[in-house]
All heavy atoms as a GROMACS GRO file, in nm:
protein
  632
    1TRP      N    1   9.696   7.083   8.439
    1TRP     CA    2   9.574   7.053   8.510
    1TRP      C    3   9.524   7.176   8.585
    1TRP      O    4   9.407   7.210   8.578
    1TRP     CB    5   9.597   6.935   8.605
    1TRP     CG    6   9.477   6.897   8.684
    1TRP    CD1    7   9.376   6.817   8.643
    1TRP    CD2    8   9.443   6.941   8.816
    1TRP    NE1    9   9.280   6.807   8.742
    1TRP    CE2   10   9.320   6.883   8.850
    1TRP    CE3   11   9.504   7.024   8.908
    1TRP    CZ2   12   9.258   6.904   8.972
    1TRP    CZ3   13   9.442   7.045   9.030
    1TRP    CH2   14   9.321   6.984   9.061
    2MET      N   15   9.614   7.242   8.656
    2MET     CA   16   9.573   7.358   8.736
    2MET      C   17   9.518   7.469   8.648
    2MET      O   18   9.420   7.534   8.683
    2MET     CB   19   9.689   7.409   8.821
    2MET     CG   20   9.654   7.530   8.906
    2MET     SD   21   9.514   7.507   9.020
    2MET     CE   22   9.591   7.412   9.148
    3TYR      N   23   9.578   7.490   8.532
    3TYR     CA   24   9.529   7.595   8.443
    3TYR      C   25   9.388   7.564   8.392
    3TYR      O   26   9.306   7.654   8.377
    3TYR     CB   27   9.626   7.617   8.328
    3TYR     CG   28   9.761   7.665   8.376
    3TYR    CD1   29   9.875   7.588   8.361
    3TYR    CD2   30   9.774   7.786   8.443
    3TYR    CE1   31   9.997   7.630   8.409
    3TYR    CE2   32   9.896   7.830   8.491
    3TYR     CZ   33  10.008   7.752   8.474
    3TYR     OH   34  10.128   7.794   8.522
    4SER      N   35   9.359   7.437   8.370
    4SER     CA   36   9.224   7.397   8.330
    4SER      C   37   9.125   7.422   8.443
    4SER      O   38   9.013   7.470   8.420
    4SER     CB   39   9.221   7.249   8.293
    4SER     OG   40   9.301   7.224   8.181
    5VAL      N   41   9.164   7.391   8.565
    5VAL     CA   42   9.078   7.413   8.681
    5VAL      C   43   9.050   7.562   8.700
    5VAL      O   44   8.936   7.604   8.720
    5VAL     CB   45   9.140   7.352   8.808
    5VAL    CG1   46   9.063   7.393   8.932
    5VAL    CG2   47   9.144   7.200   8.797
    6ILE      N   48   9.155   7.642   8.692
    6ILE     CA   49   9.139   7.788   8.709
    6ILE      C   50   9.047   7.844   8.601
    6ILE      O   51   8.958   7.925   8.630
    6ILE     CB   52   9.276   7.857   8.709
    6ILE    CG1   53   9.353   7.822   8.836
    6ILE    CG2   54   9.260   8.008   8.697
    6ILE    CD1   55   9.498   7.865   8.834
    7SER      N   56   9.066   7.800   8.477
    7SER     CA   57   8.980   7.846   8.368
    7SER      C   58   8.835   7.807   8.392
    7SER      O   59   8.743   7.886   8.371
    7SER     CB   60   9.026   7.788   8.235
    7SER     OG   61   9.154   7.833   8.203
    8TYR      N   62   8.814   7.685   8.437
    8TYR     CA   63   8.679   7.637   8.466
    8TYR      C   64   8.614   7.721   8.576
    8TYR      O   65   8.497   7.760   8.565
    8TYR     CB   66   8.683   7.490   8.506
    8TYR     CG   67   8.547   7.432   8.534
    8TYR    CD1   68   8.463   7.397   8.428
    8TYR    CD2   69   8.503   7.411   8.664
    8TYR    CE1   70   8.337   7.344   8.453
    8TYR    CE2   71   8.379   7.358   8.689
    8TYR     CZ   72   8.296   7.324   8.583
    8TYR     OH   73   8.172   7.272   8.609
    9PHE      N   74   8.688   7.751   8.680
    9PHE     CA   75   8.634   7.833   8.788
    9PHE      C   76   8.601   7.974   8.741
    9PHE      O   77   8.502   8.033   8.782
    9PHE     CB   78   8.732   7.840   8.906
    9PHE     CG   79   8.743   7.710   8.983
    9PHE    CD1   80   8.854   7.687   9.062
    9PHE    CD2   81   8.646   7.613   8.978
    9PHE    CE1   82   8.865   7.569   9.135
    9PHE    CE2   83   8.656   7.494   9.049
    9PHE     CZ   84   8.767   7.474   9.129
   10LYS      N   85   8.685   8.028   8.653
   10LYS     CA   86   8.659   8.163   8.602
   10LYS      C   87   8.533   8.165   8.515
   10LYS      O   88   8.456   8.260   8.520
   10LYS     CB   89   8.780   8.215   8.524
   10LYS     CG   90   8.892   8.258   8.615
   10LYS     CD   91   9.007   8.318   8.539
   10LYS     CE   92   9.115   8.359   8.639
   10LYS     NZ   93   9.225   8.430   8.573
   11LEU      N   94   8.515   8.061   8.435
   11LEU     CA   95   8.396   8.054   8.352
   11LEU      C   96   8.268   8.035   8.434
   11LEU      O   97   8.160   8.073   8.392
   11LEU     CB   98   8.407   7.939   8.251
   11LEU     CG   99   8.501   7.963   8.135
   11LEU    CD1  100   8.520   7.833   8.056
   11LEU    CD2  101   8.449   8.073   8.044
   12ASN      N  102   8.283   7.975   8.550
   12ASN     CA  103   8.169   7.945   8.637
   12ASN      C  104   8.181   8.018   8.770
   12ASN      O  105   8.149   7.962   8.875
   12ASN     CB  106   8.159   7.794   8.658
   12ASN     CG  107   8.131   7.721   8.530
   12ASN    OD1  108   8.022   7.728   8.477
   12ASN    ND2  109   8.232   7.655   8.476
   13ASP      N  110   8.228   8.142   8.766
   13ASP     CA  111   8.253   8.215   8.890
   13ASP      C  112   8.126   8.240   8.972
   13ASP      O  113   8.134   8.262   9.092
   13ASP     CB  114   8.327   8.346   8.864
   13ASP     CG  115   8.252   8.441   8.773
   13ASP    OD1  116   8.147   8.403   8.718
   13ASP    OD2  117   8.300   8.555   8.757
   14HIS      N  118   8.010   8.232   8.910
   14HIS     CA  119   7.885   8.247   8.985
   14HIS      C  120   7.857   8.124   9.072
   14HIS      O  121   7.785   8.134   9.170
   14HIS     CB  122   7.769   8.272   8.889
   14HIS     CG  123   7.747   8.161   8.791
   14HIS    ND1  124   7.830   8.142   8.682
   14HIS    CD2  125   7.653   8.064   8.786
   14HIS    CE1  126   7.788   8.037   8.614
   14HIS    NE2  127   7.681   7.986   8.674
   15VAL      N  128   7.918   8.010   9.038
   15VAL     CA  129   7.901   7.887   9.116
   15VAL      C  130   8.015   7.873   9.217
   15VAL      O  131   7.991   7.848   9.335
   15VAL     CB  132   7.897   7.762   9.024
   15VAL    CG1  133   7.891   7.634   9.106
   15VAL    CG2  134   7.780   7.772   8.927
   16TYR      N  135   8.137   7.890   9.169
   16TYR     CA  136   8.256   7.873   9.253
   16TYR      C  137   8.300   8.009   9.306
   16TYR      O  138   8.405   8.061   9.271
   16TYR     CB  139   8.367   7.803   9.174
   16TYR     CG  140   8.322   7.669   9.125
   16TYR    CD1  141   8.283   7.651   8.993
   16TYR    CD2  142   8.314   7.562   9.212
   16TYR    CE1  143   8.238   7.527   8.948
   16TYR    CE2  144   8.268   7.438   9.168
   16TYR     CZ  145   8.230   7.422   9.037
   16TYR     OH  146   8.185   7.300   8.994
   17ASP      N  147   8.217   8.064   9.393
   17ASP     CA  148   8.236   8.199   9.442
   17ASP      C  149   8.303   8.206   9.579
   17ASP      O  150   8.313   8.313   9.638
   17ASP     CB  151   8.103   8.273   9.444
   17ASP     CG  152   7.997   8.200   9.526
   17ASP    OD1  153   8.025   8.089   9.576
   17ASP    OD2  154   7.886   8.253   9.539
   18SER      N  155   8.352   8.093   9.627
   18SER     CA  156   8.423   8.094   9.756
   18SER      C  157   8.544   8.000   9.748
   18SER      O  158   8.545   7.907   9.667
   18SER     CB  159   8.331   8.050   9.870
   18SER     OG  160   8.304   7.911   9.861
   19ASP      N  161   8.642   8.026   9.831
   19ASP     CA  162   8.760   7.940   9.835
   19ASP      C  163   8.722   7.798   9.874
   19ASP      O  164   8.776   7.702   9.819
   19ASP     CB  165   8.864   7.996   9.933
   19ASP     CG  166   8.932   8.121   9.880
   19ASP    OD1  167   8.925   8.147   9.759
   19ASP    OD2  168   8.993   8.192   9.961
   20LYS      N  169   8.628   7.784   9.966
   20LYS     CA  170   8.585   7.651  10.011
   20LYS      C  171   8.531   7.568   9.894
   20LYS      O  172   8.567   7.451   9.879
   20LYS     CB  173   8.479   7.665  10.120
   20LYS     CG  174   8.434   7.534  10.177
   20LYS     CD  175   8.333   7.556  10.290
   20LYS     CE  176   8.287   7.425  10.347
   20LYS     NZ  177   8.190   7.444  10.456
   21LYS      N  178   8.449   7.627   9.810
   21LYS     CA  179   8.395   7.555   9.694
   21LYS      C  180   8.506   7.517   9.597
   21LYS      O  181   8.505   7.409   9.539
   21LYS     CB  182   8.290   7.640   9.623
   21LYS     CG  183   8.161   7.656   9.702
   21LYS     CD  184   8.063   7.744   9.627
   21LYS     CE  185   7.937   7.767   9.707
   21LYS     NZ  186   7.844   7.856   9.635
   22ARG      N  187   8.603   7.606   9.580
   22ARG     CA  188   8.715   7.577   9.490
   22ARG      C  189   8.800   7.463   9.545
   22ARG      O  190   8.841   7.374   9.470
   22ARG     CB  191   8.798   7.702   9.468
   22ARG     CG  192   8.727   7.809   9.390
   22ARG     CD  193   8.814   7.931   9.370
   22ARG     NE  194   8.737   8.040   9.317
   22ARG     CZ  195   8.716   8.155   9.380
   22ARG    NH1  196   8.771   8.178   9.497
   22ARG    NH2  197   8.643   8.250   9.324
   23PHE      N  198   8.830   7.466   9.675
   23PHE     CA  199   8.909   7.359   9.738
   23PHE      C  200   8.842   7.224   9.718
   23PHE      O  201   8.903   7.128   9.674
   23PHE     CB  202   8.926   7.380   9.888
   23PHE     CG  203   9.011   7.497   9.928
   23PHE    CD1  204   8.975   7.575  10.036
   23PHE    CD2  205   9.126   7.529   9.860
   23PHE    CE1  206   9.052   7.682  10.075
   23PHE    CE2  207   9.204   7.636   9.897
   23PHE     CZ  208   9.168   7.712  10.005
   24ILE      N  209   8.716   7.217   9.756
   24ILE     CA  210   8.644   7.091   9.751
   24ILE      C  211   8.639   7.036   9.609
   24ILE      O  212   8.664   6.917   9.586
   24ILE     CB  213   8.502   7.107   9.809
   24ILE    CG1  214   8.511   7.132   9.960
   24ILE    CG2  215   8.415   6.985   9.779
   24ILE    CD1  216   8.382   7.175  10.025
   25THR      N  217   8.610   7.122   9.513
   25THR     CA  218   8.602   7.077   9.374
   25THR      C  219   8.738   7.031   9.323
   25THR      O  220   8.750   6.923   9.264
   25THR     CB  221   8.547   7.190   9.284
   25THR    OG1  222   8.420   7.230   9.335
   25THR    CG2  223   8.533   7.145   9.141
   26ALA      N  224   8.841   7.109   9.345
   26ALA     CA  225   8.975   7.072   9.296
   26ALA      C  226   9.023   6.944   9.362
   26ALA      O  227   9.074   6.854   9.294
   26ALA     CB  228   9.073   7.186   9.323
   27LEU      N  229   9.006   6.931   9.491
   27LEU     CA  230   9.052   6.812   9.562
   27LEU      C  231   8.975   6.687   9.520
   27LEU      O  232   9.031   6.577   9.522
   27LEU     CB  233   9.042   6.832   9.713
   27LEU     CG  234   9.139   6.935   9.771
   27LEU    CD1  235   9.108   6.960   9.919
   27LEU    CD2  236   9.283   6.892   9.753
   28ASN      N  237   8.850   6.702   9.479
   28ASN     CA  238   8.772   6.588   9.432
   28ASN      C  239   8.830   6.527   9.305
   28ASN      O  240   8.806   6.410   9.277
   28ASN     CB  241   8.626   6.626   9.410
   28ASN     CG  242   8.548   6.623   9.538
   28ASN    OD1  243   8.579   6.550   9.630
   28ASN    ND2  244   8.445   6.706   9.545
   29PHE      N  245   8.904   6.604   9.227
   29PHE     CA  246   8.964   6.553   9.105
   29PHE      C  247   9.105   6.498   9.126
   29PHE      O  248   9.164   6.443   9.034
   29PHE     CB  249   8.969   6.662   8.998
   29PHE     CG  250   8.834   6.696   8.943
   29PHE    CD1  251   8.770   6.813   8.978
   29PHE    CD2  252   8.769   6.607   8.858
   29PHE    CE1  253   8.645   6.843   8.928
   29PHE    CE2  254   8.644   6.636   8.806
   29PHE     CZ  255   8.582   6.755   8.842
   30MET      N  256   9.156   6.509   9.247
   30MET     CA  257   9.291   6.462   9.277
   30MET      C  258   9.283   6.324   9.343
   30MET      O  259   9.308   6.309   9.461
   30MET     CB  260   9.363   6.563   9.366
   30MET     CG  261   9.375   6.700   9.304
   30MET     SD  262   9.447   6.823   9.413
   30MET     CE  263   9.619   6.784   9.395
   31ASN      N  264   9.249   6.223   9.263
   31ASN     CA  265   9.222   6.090   9.318
   31ASN      C  266   9.320   5.982   9.278
   31ASN      O  267   9.313   5.871   9.329
   31ASN     CB  268   9.081   6.045   9.278
   31ASN     CG  269   8.975   6.133   9.340
   31ASN    OD1  270   8.988   6.175   9.453
   31ASN    ND2  271   8.873   6.163   9.264
   32LYS      N  272   9.409   6.011   9.184
   32LYS     CA  273   9.499   5.907   9.135
   32LYS      C  274   9.644   5.952   9.138
   32LYS      O  275   9.673   6.070   9.127
   32LYS     CB  276   9.462   5.870   8.992
   32LYS     CG  277   9.326   5.809   8.978
   32LYS     CD  278   9.295   5.776   8.833
   32LYS     CE  279   9.155   5.720   8.820
   32LYS     NZ  280   9.119   5.696   8.682
   33GLY      N  281   9.732   5.856   9.153
   33GLY     CA  282   9.875   5.879   9.140
   33GLY      C  283   9.932   5.983   9.234
   33GLY      O  284   9.895   5.991   9.352
   34THR      N  285  10.020   6.063   9.180
   34THR     CA  286  10.090   6.164   9.257
   34THR      C  287   9.994   6.266   9.316
   34THR      O  288  10.014   6.313   9.428
   34THR     CB  289  10.194   6.236   9.169
   34THR    OG1  290  10.276   6.137   9.107
   34THR    CG2  291  10.281   6.328   9.250
   35ALA      N  292   9.889   6.300   9.240
   35ALA     CA  293   9.792   6.397   9.290
   35ALA      C  294   9.722   6.347   9.415
   35ALA      O  295   9.699   6.423   9.509
   35ALA     CB  296   9.690   6.429   9.181
   36ALA      N  297   9.690   6.219   9.420
   36ALA     CA  298   9.625   6.162   9.539
   36ALA      C  299   9.718   6.166   9.660
   36ALA      O  300   9.675   6.196   9.772
   36ALA     CB  301   9.579   6.020   9.511
   37CYS      N  302   9.846   6.138   9.636
   37CYS     CA  303   9.945   6.145   9.744
   37CYS      C  304   9.960   6.288   9.794
   37CYS      O  305   9.968   6.313   9.915
   37CYS     CB  306  10.079   6.091   9.697
   37CYS     SG  307  10.077   5.916   9.661
   38TYR      N  308   9.964   6.382   9.701
   38TYR     CA  309   9.973   6.524   9.737
   38TYR      C  310   9.852   6.565   9.820
   38TYR      O  311   9.865   6.631   9.922
   38TYR     CB  312   9.982   6.609   9.610
   38TYR     CG  313   9.971   6.757   9.636
   38TYR    CD1  314  10.081   6.829   9.677
   38TYR    CD2  315   9.850   6.824   9.619
   38TYR    CE1  316  10.072   6.965   9.701
   38TYR    CE2  317   9.840   6.959   9.642
   38TYR     CZ  318   9.950   7.029   9.684
   38TYR     OH  319   9.940   7.164   9.708
   39LYS      N  320   9.735   6.524   9.775
   39LYS     CA  321   9.610   6.558   9.845
   39LYS      C  322   9.614   6.507   9.989
   39LYS      O  323   9.579   6.578  10.082
   39LYS     CB  324   9.493   6.498   9.769
   39LYS     CG  325   9.359   6.512   9.834
   39LYS     CD  326   9.255   6.447   9.743
   39LYS     CE  327   9.131   6.406   9.812
   39LYS     NZ  328   9.033   6.346   9.721
   40ALA      N  329   9.659   6.384  10.007
   40ALA     CA  330   9.664   6.324  10.141
   40ALA      C  331   9.768   6.393  10.229
   40ALA      O  332   9.744   6.418  10.347
   40ALA     CB  333   9.695   6.176  10.130
   41ALA      N  334   9.882   6.426  10.171
   41ALA     CA  335   9.992   6.484  10.249
   41ALA      C  336   9.974   6.632  10.275
   41ALA      O  337  10.011   6.682  10.380
   41ALA     CB  338  10.124   6.461  10.176
   42GLU      N  339   9.917   6.704  10.179
   42GLU     CA  340   9.912   6.850  10.187
   42GLU      C  341   9.775   6.906  10.222
   42GLU      O  342   9.758   7.026  10.228
   42GLU     CB  343   9.957   6.911  10.053
   42GLU     CG  344  10.101   6.885  10.020
   42GLU     CD  345  10.197   6.955  10.115
   42GLU    OE1  346  10.169   7.069  10.158
   42GLU    OE2  347  10.300   6.895  10.147
   43ASN      N  348   9.676   6.821  10.242
   43ASN     CA  349   9.542   6.868  10.272
   43ASN      C  350   9.538   6.923  10.414
   43ASN      O  351   9.502   6.855  10.508
   43ASN     CB  352   9.440   6.755  10.255
   43ASN     CG  353   9.299   6.806  10.256
   43ASN    OD1  354   9.275   6.925  10.270
   43ASN    ND2  355   9.205   6.715  10.241
   44LYS      N  356   9.579   7.049  10.426
   44LYS     CA  357   9.596   7.109  10.558
   44LYS      C  358   9.503   7.227  10.582
   44LYS      O  359   9.530   7.310  10.667
   44LYS     CB  360   9.742   7.150  10.575
   44LYS     CG  361   9.793   7.239  10.464
   44LYS     CD  362   9.941   7.261  10.476
   44LYS     CE  363   9.992   7.332  10.351
   44LYS     NZ  364  10.135   7.334  10.343
   45GLY      N  365   9.399   7.236  10.504
   45GLY     CA  366   9.304   7.345  10.524
   45GLY      C  367   9.363   7.480  10.487
   45GLY      O  368   9.377   7.566  10.573
   46TRP      N  369   9.399   7.495  10.361
   46TRP     CA  370   9.455   7.622  10.315
   46TRP      C  371   9.357   7.734  10.345
   46TRP      O  372   9.237   7.719  10.330
   46TRP     CB  373   9.481   7.616  10.166
   46TRP     CG  374   9.586   7.518  10.129
   46TRP    CD1  375   9.720   7.539  10.129
   46TRP    CD2  376   9.569   7.383  10.087
   46TRP    NE1  377   9.787   7.426  10.090
   46TRP    CE2  378   9.696   7.330  10.063
   46TRP    CE3  379   9.457   7.303  10.067
   46TRP    CZ2  380   9.715   7.198  10.021
   46TRP    CZ3  381   9.476   7.173  10.025
   46TRP    CH2  382   9.604   7.122  10.003
   47GLY      N  383   9.410   7.848  10.381
   47GLY     CA  384   9.324   7.961  10.413
   47GLY      C  385   9.264   8.026  10.290
   47GLY      O  386   9.148   8.063  10.288
   48LYS      N  387   9.343   8.038  10.186
   48LYS     CA  388   9.297   8.105  10.065
   48LYS      C  389   9.327   8.019   9.943
   48LYS      O  390   9.420   7.939   9.944
   48LYS     CB  391   9.365   8.241  10.050
   48LYS     CG  392   9.332   8.339  10.160
   48LYS     CD  393   9.394   8.474  10.130
   48LYS     CE  394   9.361   8.572  10.239
   48LYS     NZ  395   9.238   8.644  10.214
   49TRP      N  396   9.250   8.039   9.839
   49TRP     CA  397   9.270   7.966   9.714
   49TRP      C  398   9.409   7.993   9.659
   49TRP      O  399   9.474   7.903   9.608
   49TRP     CB  400   9.162   8.005   9.614
   49TRP     CG  401   9.180   7.943   9.480
   49TRP    CD1  402   9.213   8.007   9.365
   49TRP    CD2  403   9.169   7.804   9.446
   49TRP    NE1  404   9.223   7.917   9.262
   49TRP    CE2  405   9.196   7.791   9.309
   49TRP    CE3  406   9.140   7.689   9.519
   49TRP    CZ2  407   9.194   7.669   9.244
   49TRP    CZ3  408   9.138   7.568   9.453
   49TRP    CH2  409   9.165   7.558   9.318
   50THR      N  410   9.457   8.114   9.674
   50THR     CA  411   9.591   8.147   9.623
   50THR      C  412   9.699   8.069   9.697
   50THR      O  413   9.800   8.032   9.636
   50THR     CB  414   9.619   8.298   9.634
   50THR    OG1  415   9.597   8.341   9.769
   50THR    CG2  416   9.532   8.378   9.539
   51ASP      N  417   9.680   8.039   9.825
   51ASP     CA  418   9.775   7.956   9.900
   51ASP      C  419   9.778   7.814   9.842
   51ASP      O  420   9.884   7.754   9.828
   51ASP     CB  421   9.738   7.950  10.048
   51ASP     CG  422   9.746   8.085  10.116
   51ASP    OD1  423   9.820   8.174  10.067
   51ASP    OD2  424   9.678   8.103  10.219
   52PHE      N  425   9.661   7.763   9.811
   52PHE     CA  426   9.652   7.629   9.753
   52PHE      C  427   9.722   7.625   9.617
   52PHE      O  428   9.801   7.534   9.589
   52PHE     CB  429   9.506   7.586   9.738
   52PHE     CG  430   9.490   7.457   9.662
   52PHE    CD1  431   9.512   7.336   9.725
   52PHE    CD2  432   9.454   7.457   9.528
   52PHE    CE1  433   9.498   7.215   9.656
   52PHE    CE2  434   9.440   7.338   9.459
   52PHE     CZ  435   9.461   7.217   9.522
   53THR      N  436   9.693   7.722   9.531
   53THR     CA  437   9.753   7.719   9.397
   53THR      C  438   9.904   7.734   9.405
   53THR      O  439   9.976   7.669   9.328
   53THR     CB  440   9.694   7.828   9.305
   53THR    OG1  441   9.710   7.956   9.365
   53THR    CG2  442   9.547   7.802   9.277
   54GLN      N  443   9.954   7.814   9.498
   54GLN     CA  444  10.099   7.828   9.512
   54GLN      C  445  10.162   7.699   9.561
   54GLN      O  446  10.266   7.656   9.511
   54GLN     CB  447  10.132   7.943   9.609
   54GLN     CG  448  10.281   7.971   9.620
   54GLN     CD  449  10.342   8.006   9.486
   54GLN    OE1  450  10.289   8.086   9.410
   54GLN    NE2  451  10.455   7.945   9.453
   55SER      N  452  10.099   7.633   9.656
   55SER     CA  453  10.148   7.505   9.706
   55SER      C  454  10.148   7.401   9.594
   55SER      O  455  10.243   7.324   9.578
   55SER     CB  456  10.061   7.457   9.822
   55SER     OG  457  10.096   7.328   9.861
   56PHE      N  458  10.042   7.399   9.515
   56PHE     CA  459  10.030   7.305   9.403
   56PHE      C  460  10.141   7.331   9.301
   56PHE      O  461  10.207   7.238   9.255
   56PHE     CB  462   9.893   7.320   9.338
   56PHE     CG  463   9.869   7.224   9.227
   56PHE    CD1  464   9.811   7.101   9.252
   56PHE    CD2  465   9.904   7.254   9.096
   56PHE    CE1  466   9.789   7.009   9.150
   56PHE    CE2  467   9.883   7.164   8.994
   56PHE     CZ  468   9.825   7.042   9.020
   57LYS      N  469  10.161   7.456   9.265
   57LYS     CA  470  10.265   7.489   9.166
   57LYS      C  471  10.403   7.451   9.216
   57LYS      O  472  10.486   7.401   9.140
   57LYS     CB  473  10.259   7.637   9.132
   57LYS     CG  474  10.139   7.674   9.048
   57LYS     CD  475  10.131   7.823   9.025
   57LYS     CE  476  10.004   7.861   8.952
   57LYS     NZ  477   9.992   8.007   8.937
   58THR      N  478  10.429   7.473   9.343
   58THR     CA  479  10.558   7.436   9.401
   58THR      C  480  10.580   7.284   9.392
   58THR      O  481  10.691   7.239   9.363
   58THR     CB  482  10.567   7.481   9.548
   58THR    OG1  483  10.550   7.623   9.554
   58THR    CG2  484  10.698   7.444   9.611
   59ALA      N  485  10.474   7.209   9.413
   59ALA     CA  486  10.486   7.063   9.411
   59ALA      C  487  10.491   7.004   9.270
   59ALA      O  488  10.561   6.905   9.248
   59ALA     CB  489  10.367   7.002   9.487
   60PHE      N  490  10.423   7.065   9.174
   60PHE     CA  491  10.406   7.000   9.045
   60PHE      C  492  10.467   7.072   8.924
   60PHE      O  493  10.491   7.008   8.823
   60PHE     CB  494  10.258   6.977   9.016
   60PHE     CG  495  10.198   6.871   9.103
   60PHE    CD1  496  10.119   6.906   9.212
   60PHE    CD2  497  10.220   6.737   9.078
   60PHE    CE1  498  10.063   6.809   9.293
   60PHE    CE2  499  10.165   6.639   9.158
   60PHE     CZ  500  10.086   6.676   9.266
   61VAL      N  501  10.485   7.201   8.931
   61VAL     CA  502  10.534   7.274   8.814
   61VAL      C  503  10.686   7.268   8.810
   61VAL      O  504  10.753   7.300   8.909
   61VAL     CB  505  10.484   7.420   8.814
   61VAL    CG1  506  10.545   7.498   8.698
   61VAL    CG2  507  10.333   7.422   8.807
   62VAL      N  508  10.738   7.228   8.699
   62VAL     CA  509  10.883   7.217   8.682
   62VAL      C  510  10.939   7.357   8.662
   62VAL      O  511  10.898   7.429   8.571
   62VAL     CB  512  10.917   7.128   8.561
   62VAL    CG1  513  11.066   7.122   8.538
   62VAL    CG2  514  10.859   6.990   8.579
   63SER      N  515  11.035   7.395   8.745
   63SER     CA  516  11.092   7.529   8.734
   63SER      C  517  11.206   7.534   8.634
   63SER      O  518  11.232   7.637   8.575
   63SER     CB  519  11.138   7.578   8.871
   63SER     OG  520  11.236   7.491   8.923
   64ASP      N  521  11.274   7.423   8.615
   64ASP     CA  522  11.385   7.419   8.520
   64ASP      C  523  11.343   7.339   8.398
   64ASP      O  524  11.384   7.225   8.379
   64ASP     CB  525  11.509   7.358   8.587
   64ASP     CG  526  11.630   7.358   8.496
   64ASP    OD1  527  11.627   7.426   8.390
   64ASP    OD2  528  11.727   7.287   8.527
   65ILE      N  529  11.262   7.400   8.315
   65ILE     CA  530  11.208   7.330   8.199
   65ILE      C  531  11.319   7.288   8.104
   65ILE      O  532  11.321   7.174   8.055
   65ILE     CB  533  11.103   7.418   8.128
   65ILE    CG1  534  10.984   7.440   8.220
   65ILE    CG2  535  11.059   7.355   7.996
   65ILE    CD1  536  10.885   7.541   8.170
   66LYS      N  537  11.412   7.376   8.078
   66LYS     CA  538  11.522   7.345   7.985
   66LYS      C  539  11.603   7.226   8.036
   66LYS      O  540  11.633   7.133   7.961
   66LYS     CB  541  11.611   7.467   7.967
   66LYS     CG  542  11.718   7.451   7.864
   66LYS     CD  543  11.797   7.580   7.845
   66LYS     CE  544  11.904   7.564   7.740
   66LYS     NZ  545  11.981   7.689   7.722
   67GLY      N  546  11.637   7.226   8.163
   67GLY     CA  547  11.713   7.115   8.221
   67GLY      C  548  11.636   6.985   8.218
   67GLY      O  549  11.691   6.878   8.189
   68THR      N  550  11.506   6.992   8.245
   68THR     CA  551  11.422   6.872   8.243
   68THR      C  552  11.414   6.814   8.103
   68THR      O  553  11.426   6.692   8.085
   68THR     CB  554  11.280   6.905   8.294
   68THR    OG1  555  11.292   6.958   8.427
   68THR    CG2  556  11.192   6.783   8.296
   69VAL      N  557  11.397   6.900   8.004
   69VAL     CA  558  11.390   6.853   7.865
   69VAL      C  559  11.524   6.790   7.824
   69VAL      O  560  11.527   6.684   7.761
   69VAL     CB  561  11.351   6.968   7.770
   69VAL    CG1  562  11.369   6.928   7.625
   69VAL    CG2  563  11.208   7.011   7.797
   70LEU      N  564  11.634   6.854   7.859
   70LEU     CA  565  11.766   6.799   7.824
   70LEU      C  566  11.787   6.663   7.889
   70LEU      O  567  11.841   6.571   7.826
   70LEU     CB  568  11.877   6.896   7.865
   70LEU     CG  569  11.891   7.020   7.778
   70LEU    CD1  570  11.991   7.118   7.839
   70LEU    CD2  571  11.932   6.983   7.636
   71THR      N  572  11.747   6.649   8.012
   71THR     CA  573  11.760   6.521   8.081
   71THR      C  574  11.678   6.413   8.011
   71THR      O  575  11.725   6.302   7.990
   71THR     CB  576  11.715   6.534   8.228
   71THR    OG1  577  11.796   6.633   8.291
   71THR    CG2  578  11.728   6.402   8.301
   72LYS      N  579  11.556   6.446   7.973
   72LYS     CA  580  11.472   6.349   7.905
   72LYS      C  581  11.529   6.314   7.767
   72LYS      O  582  11.525   6.198   7.727
   72LYS     CB  583  11.330   6.402   7.891
   72LYS     CG  584  11.254   6.403   8.021
   72LYS     CD  585  11.112   6.449   8.005
   72LYS     CE  586  11.039   6.447   8.138
   72LYS     NZ  587  10.899   6.484   8.126
   73LEU      N  588  11.583   6.412   7.696
   73LEU     CA  589  11.642   6.386   7.566
   73LEU      C  590  11.763   6.294   7.574
   73LEU      O  591  11.781   6.208   7.489
   73LEU     CB  592  11.680   6.517   7.496
   73LEU     CG  593  11.565   6.600   7.440
   73LEU    CD1  594  11.615   6.734   7.390
   73LEU    CD2  595  11.495   6.525   7.328
   74THR      N  596  11.845   6.313   7.675
   74THR     CA  597  11.965   6.230   7.688
   74THR      C  598  11.932   6.088   7.727
   74THR      O  599  12.011   5.998   7.708
   74THR     CB  600  12.065   6.290   7.789
   74THR    OG1  601  12.002   6.303   7.915
   74THR    CG2  602  12.118   6.424   7.742
   75SER      N  603  11.815   6.065   7.783
   75SER     CA  604  11.778   5.931   7.824
   75SER      C  605  11.699   5.855   7.717
   75SER      O  606  11.668   5.737   7.735
   75SER     CB  607  11.696   5.935   7.953
   75SER     OG  608  11.572   5.999   7.930
   76LEU      N  609  11.671   5.918   7.604
   76LEU     CA  610  11.600   5.851   7.496
   76LEU      C  611  11.689   5.747   7.428
   76LEU      O  612  11.808   5.768   7.411
   76LEU     CB  613  11.554   5.953   7.390
   76LEU     CG  614  11.444   6.050   7.432
   76LEU    CD1  615  11.417   6.150   7.319
   76LEU    CD2  616  11.317   5.975   7.466
   77THR      N  617  11.627   5.637   7.393
   77THR     CA  618  11.700   5.534   7.320
   77THR      C  619  11.623   5.497   7.195
   77THR      O  620  11.503   5.518   7.187
   77THR     CB  621  11.718   5.408   7.407
   77THR    OG1  622  11.590   5.360   7.446
   77THR    CG2  623  11.804   5.438   7.529
   78GLN      N  624  11.697   5.440   7.099
   78GLN     CA  625  11.631   5.398   6.973
   78GLN      C  626  11.618   5.249   6.969
   78GLN      O  627  11.690   5.175   7.020
   78GLN     CB  628  11.712   5.446   6.854
   78GLN     CG  629  11.706   5.593   6.840
   78GLN     CD  630  11.774   5.638   6.710
   78GLN    OE1  631  11.830   5.558   6.636
   78GLN    NE2  632  11.772   5.766   6.685
   0.00000   0.00000   0.00000
């Protein structure tokens, strides 16, 4: 999701030319499930867009991809 948002902002950099515009737009799409909970808990007025993206990645990006995949594989049933 974040990579799609970043790409969209880069394609429309003439519109999303400030951190405030990026925050508001990104947060408007975080309305359901875990993203909505994150928005409510972490909406602390980030100073810079890079602070927001780092916080988002820490919360949502899996750092141990291999371990996560192995765990999911072992829990599969037929």
